[in-house]
C-alpha positions as CSV (number, residue, x, y, z in Angstrom):
1,M,0.0,0.0,0.0
2,R,1.4,3.3,-1.0
3,G,1.9,6.0,1.7
4,Y,2.0,3.5,4.6
5,N,5.7,2.7,4.9
6,N,5.7,2.4,8.7
7,L,2.5,0.3,8.9
8,Q,2.6,-3.4,8.2
9,F,-0.1,-6.0,7.9
10,S,0.4,-9.4,9.3
11,N,-1.2,-12.2,7.4
12,N,-0.5,-15.5,9.3
13,N,-2.8,-18.1,10.8
14,Y,-3.0,-16.3,14.2
15,N,-3.5,-12.6,13.1
16,R,-5.3,-12.0,9.8
17,N,-5.1,-8.5,8.6
18,C,-4.0,-7.2,12.0
19,L,-2.5,-3.6,11.9
20,K,0.8,-3.4,13.8
21,F,2.7,-0.2,14.5
22,S,6.5,0.4,14.5
23,P,8.2,2.3,17.3
24,K,8.7,5.2,14.9
25,N,5.0,5.4,14.3
26,A,4.1,5.0,18.0
27,A,6.4,8.0,18.8
28,G,4.6,10.3,16.4
29,I,1.2,9.2,17.5
30,A,2.0,9.6,21.2
31,L,3.4,13.1,20.8
32,G,0.5,14.2,18.6
33,V,-2.0,13.0,21.2
34,M,-0.1,14.8,24.0
35,F,0.0,18.1,22.2
36,F,-3.6,17.8,21.2
37,L,-4.7,17.1,24.8
38,I,-2.7,19.9,26.3
39,S,-4.0,22.4,23.7
40,A,-7.6,21.3,24.2
41,I,-7.5,21.5,28.0
42,C,-5.9,25.0,27.9
43,V,-8.9,26.3,26.0
44,F,-11.0,25.6,29.1
45,A,-8.6,27.1,31.7
46,E,-10.4,29.6,34.0
47,S,-9.0,32.6,35.6
48,G,-9.6,33.0,39.4
49,E,-8.1,35.0,42.2
50,N,-7.6,32.1,44.6
51,P,-5.0,29.6,43.5
52,M,-6.6,26.9,45.8
53,S,-9.8,27.2,43.7
54,R,-8.0,25.6,40.8
55,K,-8.7,21.9,41.2
56,M,-7.1,20.4,38.1
57,A,-3.8,20.6,36.3
58,I,-2.3,19.2,33.1
59,S,1.5,19.1,32.4
60,L,3.8,17.9,29.7
61,G,7.6,17.5,29.7
62,P,10.7,15.5,28.8
63,E,12.0,12.5,30.7
64,W,15.2,10.4,30.6
65,N,14.8,6.8,31.9
66,M,16.0,3.2,31.8
67,N,13.2,1.8,29.6
68,S,15.7,-0.2,27.6
69,R,17.7,-3.4,28.1
70,E,21.1,-1.8,27.5
71,N,20.9,1.9,26.9
72,F,19.0,4.8,28.3
73,A,15.8,6.1,26.7
74,A,14.4,9.5,26.1
75,G,10.7,10.4,26.1
76,A,7.9,12.6,27.2
77,A,5.4,12.5,30.0
78,L,1.8,13.8,30.1
79,N,0.3,14.3,33.6
80,F,-3.3,15.1,34.6
81,D,-4.3,15.5,38.2
82,Y,-7.4,16.5,40.2
83,N,-6.9,17.8,43.7
84,L,-8.7,16.3,46.7
85,G,-8.5,18.9,49.4
86,S,-5.2,20.8,49.9
87,S,-2.7,17.9,50.3
88,F,-3.9,15.0,48.0
89,A,-4.4,14.5,44.3
90,I,-5.4,11.7,42.0
91,G,-5.0,11.5,38.2
92,L,-3.5,9.9,35.2
93,N,0.1,9.8,33.9
94,I,1.1,8.7,30.4
95,T,4.8,8.4,29.6
96,F,6.2,7.5,26.2
97,S,9.9,6.7,25.7
98,S,12.1,5.2,23.1
99,N,15.8,4.1,22.9
100,F,15.6,4.9,19.1
101,S,16.9,1.5,18.2
102,G,13.8,-0.6,18.1
103,I,12.2,-0.4,21.6
104,A,9.4,2.0,22.5
105,V,7.4,2.0,25.7
106,I,4.1,3.6,26.7
107,E,3.2,3.7,30.4
108,P,-0.4,4.7,31.2
109,A,-0.8,4.8,35.0
110,A,-3.1,6.0,37.7
111,L,-1.4,8.4,40.1
112,F,-2.0,9.1,43.8
113,R,-0.1,12.2,45.1
114,W,0.5,13.6,48.6
115,Y,1.9,17.1,49.1
116,F,3.7,16.6,52.4
117,L,5.4,20.1,52.6
118,G,3.1,22.6,51.1
119,D,-0.3,22.4,49.4
120,N,-1.4,21.4,45.9
121,S,-0.5,24.8,44.5
122,G,3.2,24.1,45.1
123,G,5.7,22.2,47.3
124,W,7.3,18.8,47.8
125,F,5.3,15.7,46.9
126,V,5.5,11.9,46.8
127,Q,3.4,10.0,44.2
128,A,2.5,6.4,43.8
129,E,1.7,5.1,40.3
130,T,0.2,1.8,39.1
131,G,-0.8,0.8,35.6
132,V,0.3,-1.0,32.4
133,Y,3.7,-1.0,30.8
134,L,3.4,-1.6,27.1
135,I,6.7,-2.5,25.2
136,F,6.7,-2.1,21.4
137,E,9.6,-4.2,20.0
138,D,10.1,-5.9,16.7
139,Q,6.4,-5.4,15.7
140,D,5.2,-7.0,18.9
141,I,3.5,-5.6,21.9
142,T,4.3,-6.9,25.4
143,P,2.1,-5.8,28.3
144,M,3.5,-5.8,31.9
145,F,2.4,-4.6,35.3
146,L,3.7,-1.1,36.3
147,G,4.3,0.1,39.8
148,G,6.4,2.9,41.0
149,L,7.1,5.9,43.3
150,R,7.8,9.5,42.1
151,G,9.1,12.4,44.2
152,G,9.4,16.0,43.1
153,F,8.7,19.7,43.7
154,R,5.9,21.7,42.1
155,L,7.1,25.3,41.7
156,P,4.3,27.8,41.0
157,L,4.9,30.4,38.3
158,G,2.0,32.8,39.1
159,E,-1.5,31.6,39.7
160,M,-1.9,29.3,36.7
161,F,1.4,27.9,35.6
162,F,4.0,25.7,37.2
163,V,7.2,23.7,36.6
164,E,7.8,20.3,38.3
165,P,11.2,18.6,38.4
166,F,10.9,14.9,39.4
167,G,12.6,11.6,39.9
168,R,11.0,8.2,39.9
169,M,11.8,4.5,40.4
170,G,9.8,1.3,40.1
171,Y,9.1,-1.8,38.2
172,P,9.8,-2.8,35.4
173,F,11.8,0.4,34.7
174,M,14.7,1.2,37.1
175,F,14.6,5.0,37.2
176,G,13.5,8.1,35.4
177,V,14.2,11.8,35.8
178,G,12.5,14.7,34.1
179,A,10.7,18.0,34.4
180,L,7.1,19.0,33.6
181,A,5.6,22.4,32.7
182,G,1.9,22.8,33.2
183,V,-1.2,24.8,33.8
184,R,-3.7,24.7,36.6
185,F,-7.4,25.3,35.9
């Protein structure tokens, strides 16, 4: 099929006409979805005088991690959280990374965050994550359980915006470090 160089169709006894994505294709799709979501959510951002009245936040940023067997991987993280009171938040974290030599990983995970020094507008936090770890390698998808801990600092930049450096560790990845930039609404 012309124009679909990265898409391949498998035609064996187990998967007839099953569409499979390459890691290059998965990277483009993940980044496109992340940029669309952050753009769409920013349209609905409200302005308010009290920063504590902002209950939700969305953020996007780069990450460097060990989502590869031999080398490090680079990627991006998209984070959405909803505040429960002044010290707790729940939400969704989606991380995409690739070692650019055949392995790509997508990690959709639920997050549970506690701000132990400060409140949800800024300060130190610890976050538990659980979800699915999807490995795209050699035209195959391998799902695994994901569990991890993340720690970081949310630095407010005015009433709406923030930056958030973080570090994380867990299973099956070993570690990850990165920084997010986001908006509260």
